[in-house]
C-alpha positions in Angstrom: -92.4 -106.8 150.8 -92.8 -107.0 147.0 -90.0 -105.4 145.0 -91.4 -102.3 143.3 -91.4 -102.0 139.5 -91.3 -98.3 139.7 -90.6 -95.7 142.4 -94.2 -94.7 142.8 -95.0 -98.1 144.3 -98.3 -97.5 142.6 -99.1 -94.8 145.1 -100.6 -91.5 144.2 -98.5 -88.4 145.0 -100.7 -87.7 148.0 -100.2 -91.3 149.3 -96.5 -91.1 148.8 -96.3 -87.8 150.6 -98.1 -89.3 153.5 -95.8 -92.3 153.6 -92.8 -89.9 153.7 -94.2 -87.9 156.6 -95.1 -91.1 158.5 -91.5 -92.4 158.4 -90.2 -89.0 159.4 -92.6 -89.0 162.4 -90.6 -92.0 163.7 -87.9 -89.5 164.4 -88.9 -88.5 167.9 -86.3 -85.6 168.0 -88.5 -83.3 165.9 -92.0 -82.8 164.6 -91.2 -80.2 162.0 -93.1 -80.3 158.7 -91.8 -77.9 156.1 -94.5 -76.6 153.8 -93.8 -74.0 151.1 -96.4 -71.3 150.7 -98.9 -72.0 147.9 -97.3 -75.4 147.2 -99.5 -78.4 146.7 -97.0 -80.7 148.4 -94.6 -80.4 151.4 -91.0 -79.7 150.8 -90.2 -83.3 151.8 -92.2 -84.6 148.8 -90.5 -82.1 146.4 -87.1 -83.2 147.7 -88.0 -86.8 147.3 -89.1 -86.4 143.7 -86.0 -84.4 142.9 -83.8 -87.2 144.3 -85.5 -89.7 142.0 -85.8 -87.6 138.8 -82.7 -85.3 139.1 -80.1 -86.1 141.6 -79.6 -89.7 140.7 -79.2 -88.9 137.0 -75.5 -88.0 137.7 -74.8 -91.6 138.9 -72.9 -93.1 136.0 -73.1 -96.8 137.1 -76.4 -98.1 135.8 -76.8 -100.9 138.4 -75.9 -98.5 141.2 -78.5 -96.0 139.9 -81.2 -98.7 139.6 -80.7 -99.8 143.3 -80.9 -96.2 144.4 -84.2 -95.7 142.6 -85.8 -99.0 143.7 -84.6 -101.2 146.6 -83.0 -98.3 148.5 -86.2 -96.3 148.4 -88.1 -99.3 149.8 -85.6 -99.5 152.6 -85.9 -95.7 153.3 -89.6 -96.2 154.3 -88.3 -98.2 157.3 -85.3 -95.9 158.2 -85.7 -92.3 159.2 -82.0 -91.5 158.8 -81.9 -92.9 155.3 -85.1 -91.0 154.4 -83.7 -87.8 155.8 -80.5 -88.4 153.7 -82.5 -88.9 150.5 -84.5 -85.7 151.2 -81.3 -83.8 151.9 -79.6 -84.9 148.7 -82.8 -84.0 146.7 -83.1 -80.6 148.2 -79.4 -79.9 147.9 -79.6 -80.7 144.2 -82.5 -78.2 143.8 -80.7 -75.5 145.8 -77.6 -75.8 143.6 -79.5 -75.6 140.3 -82.1 -73.1 141.5 -80.5 -71.1 144.3 -82.3 -68.4 146.3 -85.3 -70.2 147.8 -85.2 -69.6 151.5 -87.6 -72.4 152.4 -85.5 -74.9 150.4 -82.3 -73.6 152.1 -83.8 -74.1 155.5 -85.0 -77.6 154.5 -81.5 -78.6 153.3 -80.0 -77.6 156.7 -82.7 -79.3 158.6 -82.7 -82.5 156.6 -78.9 -82.9 156.8 -78.9 -82.1 160.5 -81.4 -84.8 161.3 -79.8 -87.3 158.9 -76.3 -86.8 160.4 -77.6 -87.0 164.0 -79.7 -90.1 163.5 -76.9 -91.8 161.4 -74.3 -91.1 164.1 -76.6 -92.7 166.6 -77.1 -95.7 164.4 -73.4 -96.2 164.1 -73.1 -96.7 167.8 -74.8 -100.1 167.4 -73.5 -103.2 165.6 -74.0 -103.8 161.9 -76.8 -106.4 161.5 -78.7 -107.9 158.6 -81.6 -105.6 159.6 -79.7 -102.3 159.4 -76.9 -103.0 156.9 -78.8 -101.7 153.9 -79.7 -98.4 155.7 -76.2 -97.9 156.9 -74.6 -98.6 153.5 -77.1 -96.5 151.6 -76.8 -93.5 154.0 -73.0 -93.7 154.0 -72.9 -93.4 150.2 -74.4 -89.9 150.3 -73.2 -88.6 153.7 -70.1 -86.9 152.2 -72.1 -85.1 149.5 -72.9 -82.0 151.5 -69.2 -81.5 152.1 -68.5 -81.8 148.3 -71.2 -79.3 147.3 -71.0 -76.4 149.8 -72.4 -73.0 149.0 -70.2 -69.9 148.5 -66.9 -71.6 149.1 -63.7 -69.6 148.5 -60.1 -70.7 148.1 -59.3 -69.2 151.5 -61.7 -71.8 153.0 -59.4 -74.6 151.9 -57.2 -76.4 154.4 -54.1 -75.3 152.5 -54.9 -71.6 153.0 -56.8 -71.8 156.3 -56.1 -72.8 159.9 -59.6 -74.2 160.5 -59.1 -77.6 162.0 -62.1 -79.1 160.1 -61.2 -77.6 156.7 -60.0 -81.0 155.3 -62.9 -83.0 156.8 -64.6 -83.2 153.4 -61.8 -85.3 152.1 -61.5 -87.6 155.1 -65.3 -88.3 154.9 -64.9 -89.9 151.5 -63.4 -93.1 152.9 -66.4 -93.7 155.1 -68.0 -96.3 152.7 -64.8 -98.3 152.7 -65.0 -98.6 156.5 -68.7 -99.5 156.6 -68.2 -102.2 153.9 -65.5 -103.7 156.0 -67.7 -103.8 159.0 -70.6 -105.2 157.0 -68.6 -107.8 155.0 -70.4 -110.8 156.4 -73.8 -109.4 155.4 -73.0 -108.1 151.9 -74.2 -111.1 150.0 -77.8 -110.7 151.3 -77.7 -106.9 151.0 -79.5 -104.9 148.3 -76.1 -103.7 147.3 -74.5 -107.2 147.2 -74.5 -107.9 143.4 -73.7 -104.3 142.6 -70.7 -104.2 144.9 -69.5 -107.6 143.7 -69.5 -106.4 140.1 -67.8 -103.2 141.1 -65.1 -105.2 142.8 -64.6 -107.3 139.7 -64.3 -104.1 137.6 -61.9 -102.6 140.1 -59.7 -105.7 140.0 -59.6 -105.5 136.2 -58.7 -101.8 136.3 -55.9 -102.4 138.9 -54.1 -104.5 136.4 -53.2 -101.2 134.8 -51.5 -100.0 138.0 -47.8 -100.9 138.0 -46.8 -102.3 141.4 -43.2 -101.1 141.5 -40.8 -98.5 140.1 -41.3 -95.2 138.3 -41.8 -96.3 134.7 -44.7 -94.3 133.2 -44.7 -91.7 135.9 -44.1 -88.0 135.3 -40.3 -87.9 136.0 -40.4 -84.6 137.9 -43.2 -85.7 140.1 -41.5 -89.0 140.7 -38.4 -87.2 141.7 -40.2 -84.9 144.1 -41.9 -87.9 145.7 -38.6 -89.8 146.1 -39.7 -92.6 143.8 -37.0 -94.8 142.1 -37.1 -98.0 140.2 -37.5 -100.1 143.3 -40.2 -98.1 145.1 -43.5 -99.7 146.1 -46.6 -98.7 148.0 -45.1 -100.3 151.1 -42.0 -98.2 151.0 -43.4 -94.8 149.9 -46.7 -93.1 150.9 -46.9 -91.2 147.6 -46.6 -94.3 145.4 -50.1 -95.7 145.5 -52.0 -92.4 144.9 -49.6 -91.3 142.2 -49.8 -94.7 140.4 -53.6 -94.7 140.7 -53.9 -91.1 139.4 -51.6 -92.0 136.5 -53.7 -95.0 135.5 -56.9 -92.9 135.8 -55.5 -90.1 133.6 -54.9 -92.6 130.8 -58.6 -93.6 130.6 -60.8 -92.4 127.9 -62.8 -89.3 128.9 -66.4 -90.5 129.2 -69.3 -90.7 131.7 -68.4 -94.2 133.0 -64.8 -93.4 133.5 -65.5 -90.1 135.1 -67.2 -92.0 138.0 -64.1 -94.2 138.3 -61.9 -91.2 138.5 -64.1 -89.7 141.3 -63.4 -92.9 143.4 -59.8 -91.7 143.8 -60.6 -89.6 146.9 -62.1 -92.5 148.7 -59.0 -94.6 148.4 -56.4 -92.4 150.1 -54.6 -93.9 153.0 -54.4 -92.2 156.4 -50.7 -91.8 155.9 -51.2 -89.8 152.7 -54.0 -87.8 154.2 -51.6 -86.9 157.0 -49.2 -85.5 154.4 -51.9 -83.5 152.9 -52.9 -82.1 156.2 -49.3 -80.9 156.7 -49.5 -79.2 153.3 -46.7 -81.4 152.0 -45.9 -80.1 148.5 -45.5 -83.5 146.7 -48.8 -84.7 148.2 -50.5 -81.5 147.2 -49.2 -81.8 143.7 -50.7 -85.3 143.4 -54.0 -84.0 144.6 -53.9 -81.0 142.3 -53.3 -83.3 139.3 -56.3 -85.4 140.3 -58.4 -82.3 140.9 -57.4 -81.0 137.5 -58.4 -84.3 135.9 -61.8 -84.0 137.6 -62.3 -80.5 136.3 -61.9 -81.8 132.8 -64.7 -84.3 133.6 -67.1 -81.8 135.1 -69.5 -82.3 132.2 -70.3 -85.7 133.6 -69.6 -84.8 137.3 -71.1 -81.4 137.9 -70.5 -81.6 141.7 -66.9 -80.8 140.8 -67.9 -77.1 140.7 -69.1 -77.3 144.3 -65.6 -77.8 145.9 -62.9 -79.3 143.7 -62.5 -76.3 141.4 -62.0 -74.1 144.5 -59.7 -76.6 146.3 -57.6 -76.9 143.2 -57.3 -73.1 142.9 -56.2 -73.0 146.6 -53.4 -75.5 146.0 -52.2 -73.6 143.0 -52.2 -70.4 145.1 -50.3 -72.1 147.9 -47.6 -73.6 145.7 -47.2 -71.0 142.9 -44.4 -69.1 144.6 -42.3 -72.2 145.3 -38.9 -71.6 143.7 -38.6 -75.1 142.4 -39.2 -74.9 138.6 -40.5 -78.5 138.6 -43.4 -77.4 140.8 -44.3 -74.5 138.5 -44.4 -76.9 135.6 -46.5 -79.4 137.4 -49.0 -76.8 138.3 -49.7 -75.8 134.7 -52.3 -78.6 134.1 -54.4 -78.2 137.2 -54.2 -74.4 137.0 -55.5 -74.4 133.5 -58.2 -77.1 134.3 -59.6 -75.2 137.2 -59.4 -71.8 135.5 -56.7 -70.3 137.8 -54.4 -67.8 136.0 -51.1 -66.7 137.5 -48.0 -65.4 135.9 -45.9 -67.5 138.3 -47.6 -70.7 137.3 -47.4 -70.2 133.6 -44.0 -68.4 133.4 -42.3 -71.7 132.4 -44.4 -72.1 129.2 
């Protein structure tokens, strides 16, 4: 198939809407076609256009954004679960910037439900050259719905709730890393091959800033709370790698490109560190709060931060604010200020 020069593939809007509906009909689990009253096109077409013209605008990496708007779209016309994912992202974007449309809200639920169900089914098969692009593309967006929930409150956070799935949003963010590992032998021929290779080179360059041993450059109070001394490494301490990574990210210039790099932090957390967070371990929570505070300062470029991270950061501040250790109160000052949480206990040391 010829690579498109633009996302329209030279189709008229009616032709494109027909193509979208045709690929969705391959999903034998449903025959639902959502149509808004008095609308000239089905909701699927509206969501598709929003993905292309709005949702992908927040992607800071230009090569990543280009693939999303071209080759990935081509692949979606052969993959129902990827098409559903694209529609879900597009309609989610519309619902967050223009809330209150009941048809769109229903469509968001429906699109995500079908995308997740079909994607889970696809994951039961081996990664092949034929499905690698669909699997990778879908995985890149699958955690978005968890990052942008509606009407979330601090008491919904895992640190203030006993809900067993309250931390799933964070665990989901490492999914792409797992899929890339499984798809390693097919990446060179993937639509994402050159983009991922460049991203890997950029990552290696950035990691040169991350000190592999000791506490030099770390906040001394946080290093003490994490038990980090001059001989500590990632192999000897589960806090070391995330704290070192956060420290390096916090030193970057605040701009659009670096805001995307800072967001990648949540996809690099080890299972050992995630286990500490699940137990509401104070040093681990403090590291997360520092990163969440950093992301709050970057919300101009990463507006999805308002969907969950502001609330999760607030919850951590609420959970730790009464800790008698004055070091914890001091370390909460930055994240509390960044997320807009005001408490006498947090700011009493200033």
